[in-house]
Structures are given as structure tokens and as C-alpha cells.
N, C-alpha and C positions, 0 to 999 in steps of 0.2 A: 904948473901944478893943476891937477885935475880934482874935480869935486865929485863926491859920490851923491847920486840921487836915488831915492828909493823908488821902485816902480809904482806907477799909479795903480790903484785898486781898480777892479773891473766895474765895481758898482759904487755909487755915491756912498761914503760912510755915514752919512747923516740919515740915509734911508735903507737900512739893511733889510727890512721885511717887505720891500715893494713888491717883490715877486710873489710872496705869499699873500699879500693883500689883493693883488690883481687876480690870483687864482681864486680866491674867496669870493670876490665880486663877480667873476664870471660864473662860478658855480651857483651863486645866489640868483643871477639873471637866468640861468638855465632852469633853475628850480621854479622860479616865478613864471616862466613862459610854459613850463610843463604843468603847472598848477592851473593856469588860465586856460590852457588846452583841455585839461581834464574837465574843468567847469563847463566849457563850451560844449564838450562832447556829452557830459551828463545832461545839460539842458536840451541838446538836440535829441537825445535818446529818451527823454522823459516821456511816459505815456501820457496822453492828453485825455 
């Protein structure tokens, strides 16, 4: 007699939003790096 097993889910069911959270963190880091680069550029170009 065989038993039926449901296929394992691709992602951990306890963390269904992991991909969205990772994407948001990456976008936040990119925005922060862009802001810092903009501040450095502004300070370098500031007339003395």
C-alpha cells in the first residue's frame, strides 16, 4: 500500500514575503548609495 505525499512547496510557508522583503532592502540600499553619491557630488561641486 502506497501513501500519497503532497509536493513540497518551493518556498518556506512561514516566510511567504521573503522575496518582496529582499527586493525592498536592495532598493533601499541602492537609494541610500545614490543619495550619498549625490551629497558627495554636491559638496565637490559647491562653489568655494
